[in-house]
N, C-alpha and C positions, 0 to 999 in steps of 0.2 A: 504494500500500499504506500502511495506517495501523497504527501500533504504539503500544500502551499500555505505558508504561515503568513498570509495576506489576504485582505479584502478587496484589493485593487482590481477592478474590472480589467485594466490594461494588462496587468501581470497575468491574470487568469487567461485572458485571450492569447497572449504570447506563449504562456506555458503549454497551451494545447498544441503548438507547433512542435514541441520537444516530447511531451508525454500526453497521450490522448486522454488518459483517465487519471484523475487525482481528486482528492477532497481538498476542501478549504477550511483552515482553522486559524484565524487571526490571533496574533500573539498577544495583543492588548497589554503591552508594556507601557510604562510611563517614560517616554523618551527624554523628558526634562530631568528625570532622576540621574541620567548617566552624566558623568563629567564631560565638560566641553573639551574636545580634542581637536587637532587639525582635521580637515574635512575628510581625507582618505581614511584616517584612523577612526574618525566618528562613525562613518557609514559602515566600516568593518565591525566595529563594536555593536552597533544597532543590529546588524544582520546576525551576529553571533548570539546576542541576547534574545532575539526573536526565535531563532532556530532552537536554542537551548530551552526556551520556555515551552514550546510547542512539542518538542522531542520528549519532555518530561511527561507531559499529559498523553502522549501517544507512543510508548516505548517500543512498539513493533513496527513503527513506520519510518520510511525515509522522509525527512522534512527538508523543505527548500525554504529559505528566508532570503529576502532581499531588502535594501533600503537605498533610495536614490536621493541624492541632494545636489544642488547646484551651489558652485563656489566661484566667487568673483574676487580677485586680489586676496585670495586667502581666507575670505569670509564666507560662511554658509548663507545661502538665501533659501529660506523655507517657503512654505505656502503663504501667500499674502492673505491677510484676513479681510481686507477692504479693497474697494476699487481704487482708492487713493494709494494704498500700499503697493497694489500692483502696478500702477502707472509709474510710481517712483523707481520700482525695481527695474521695470523695463527701460526707463530713461537712463538708468545706471548702465545697463547692458547695451545700449544703443551704440552701434559702431565699434564694439568691443568683443574680446574673445573671453570666454568663461569655460569653466570645466564642469562636466556632469560626472559625478562619481556614483557608482552602484557597488555597494558591498554585498556580496553573496556568500552564504554559508549553506552547506548540504550536511545534514546529520543522518547518518545510517543507524538501523537498529542495533548494530554491534557497539554503539557508542563512539565510533570513529567520526571524524568530521573534517570537512575541507572547506577552506574559505579563500576568497579572492576579492580584489577591488579592480573594477574596470572603470577606466577613465576616457572620456571623449571630449575633445575640445570643440566648441560651438562659437562660431562668429555670427554676430547680428550685422544686418544692414544698418546704417545710420538711420534712425527713425525720427519722423517728424511727430510733433505733438499730436497732430490729427491722427496719424497712423497708430500711435499708442492709444489714444482715446477710442478710436474705433475698434481696436482689438479688445480693450478692457470692457467695452460695451457688449461684446459677445457673452461675457461671463466666463469664458474658459479659463482665464488666468487664476481663478480663486481657489482652485483645488490642485494646483500644479506647482511643484517646487520650481523657484525661479520666475514663477509668474507666467509661464508659457507651456503649451503642449505642442511639440513638434509634429505629432501625429494628427493635429487639427489645424485650425486657422493659424496657429503659431508658426507653421512652416513657412508663412509668408515673411516672417521677421529674419529668417535664418539665411545668411549669405553663404556660409559653408560649414561643414563638420569634418573633423579629423578623428576618425575612429568608428566605433560601432553605433550605427543608428538606433538599433534596438536598446542599447544602454540608455541613450536619451529618453526613449519611451518609458523605460523602467525595468527592464529585464534583458540583459545580453544574452540572448538564447544560444548563440553558437558556443559561447564560453561555458554556459550551464550544461549544454549537451555533452561537452567534453568532461566536465566535471562528474556528470552522472555515469559516464562510460569508464571513468578512471577507477571505479570500485570494482 
C-alpha cells in the first residue's frame, strides 16, 4: 500500500502518473513549530516530518511526503493570505529569478527512508502593475507558494525555468519514480 501524505490536489494528480493506486492521509503537522532553517533544509525537514508522522499511523505502508516552497534572495515566500500580499510578492519576483525547492521523503514499511530536495530556478518577465492586478484578480495566487501557479494562469508570468517543471507544480515526478525504484 502506498500513501501520499498530502491533501494537495496537484500532488495527487501528479502522483497518478507514477503510482496509479494510492491512498491519501495528510500529515497535519504544525509547520510553524519547526525551527526556521535555510530554504532547502526547511523543505527537507518538513517532508521528513510529514513522512514520519504518517508512517507511524500506517506502519505497513510506503509513505510519500513532499513540501514545496518558493525562495527569493534566501527568504521563503509562502502562500499569500490576501490579494495585497500576493501583489506585493509578485512585484518582488517581477523580472527576477527565484528558486522553487521541493523536499521529498519516502518511508518504507521496513522503517528505511530516502529523502531528496529538488530545486528549479524560475525567471519572471518584468511585470506591469496591471498584469499583476489582473493575475491577482483570478484568485489563483492565494493558495500557491510564491503567489503563483505555473500550471495555471501563472504560466503567463514565467519567462523561463531551469530544472524540473513538475517540481514547480509541487511534485518532481521523475525524481520520485527513481526514488521508489531504488528500494
